[in-house]
ZAMARGU-4260 file (C-alpha; in steps of 0.2 Angstrom, whole numbers, plus 5000, padded with zeros to 4 digits):
<rodrens>
0) 5235/4692/4774 | 5228/4708/4781 | 5245/4713/4788 | 5253/4711/4771 | 5239/4722/4763
5) 5241/4735/4776 | 5260/4736/4774 | 5258/4737/4755 | 5245/4751/4755 | 5252/4761/4769
10) 5267/4770/4760 | 5255/4774/4745 | 5242/4781/4756 | 5253/4792/4767 | 5263/4798/4752
15) 5246/4803/4743 | 5240/4812/4758 | 5256/4821/4763 | 5253/4835/4749 | 5239/4847/4754
20) 5231/4863/4748 | 5229/4877/4762 | 5211/4883/4758 | 5214/4899/4768 | 5228/4905/4757
25) 5228/4896/4741 | 5224/4905/4724 | 5212/4898/4711 | 5226/4889/4702 | 5231/4879/4718
30) 5213/4875/4723 | 5210/4868/4705 | 5223/4855/4709 | 5210/4847/4721 | 5200/4832/4715
35) 5184/4837/4706 | 5188/4856/4707 | 5190/4866/4692 | 5192/4885/4689 | 5174/4889/4693
40) 5173/4880/4709 | 5190/4886/4714 | 5184/4904/4712 | 5169/4900/4722 | 5180/4894/4736
45) 5190/4910/4735 | 5174/4921/4735 | 5167/4911/4750 | 5183/4914/4759 | 5183/4933/4755
50) 5164/4935/4760 | 5165/4924/4776 | 5183/4925/4782 | 5195/4911/4784 | 5188/4893/4785
55) 5187/4887/4803 | 5185/4869/4798 | 5187/4859/4782 | 5168/4854/4782 | 5164/4873/4778
60) 5168/4868/4760 | 5151/4860/4760 | 5144/4877/4760 | 5152/4882/4744 | 5141/4880/4728
65) 5147/4865/4718 | 5154/4855/4733 | 5143/4841/4739 | 5147/4827/4751 | 5155/4815/4738
70) 5166/4829/4731 | 5171/4834/4749 | 5175/4816/4754 | 5187/4815/4739 | 5195/4831/4742
75) 5196/4831/4761 | 5213/4821/4762 | 5221/4835/4752 | 5214/4850/4761 | 5223/4859/4775
80) 5218/4875/4786 | 5235/4881/4788 | 5253/4879/4783 | 5260/4879/4765 | 5251/4872/4750
85) 5262/4857/4745 | 5251/4849/4732 | 5259/4852/4715 | 5250/4841/4703 | 5231/4839/4699
90) 5223/4825/4709 | 5214/4814/4697 | 5202/4801/4704 | 5194/4790/4692 | 5175/4790/4691
95) 5167/4774/4696 | 5154/4766/4684 | 5141/4765/4697 | 5145/4783/4704 | 5133/4792/4692
100) 5133/4811/4690 | 5133/4824/4703 | 5143/4827/4719
</rodrens>
């Protein structure tokens, strides 16, 4: 049964994670495609990048105001440090009932 589940989920998972945003070159509009990132947080990412230089690791996003561990965990599969930005649609992840507020 596990093998059937793995095969059924694998194409969906790999297709979803193939599209990324390069956080070192993306503009606010592209950054806002990431889950739980709106225009304000997108601008904070750009400001952080301008003040501190290129991101050396994706975990540095945790230093940006408005990005906590839960938000980072949701956006991490869609974040890249290099290459072209290939994400073209907003990633929408439904909120869980027990998730509560905050990030």
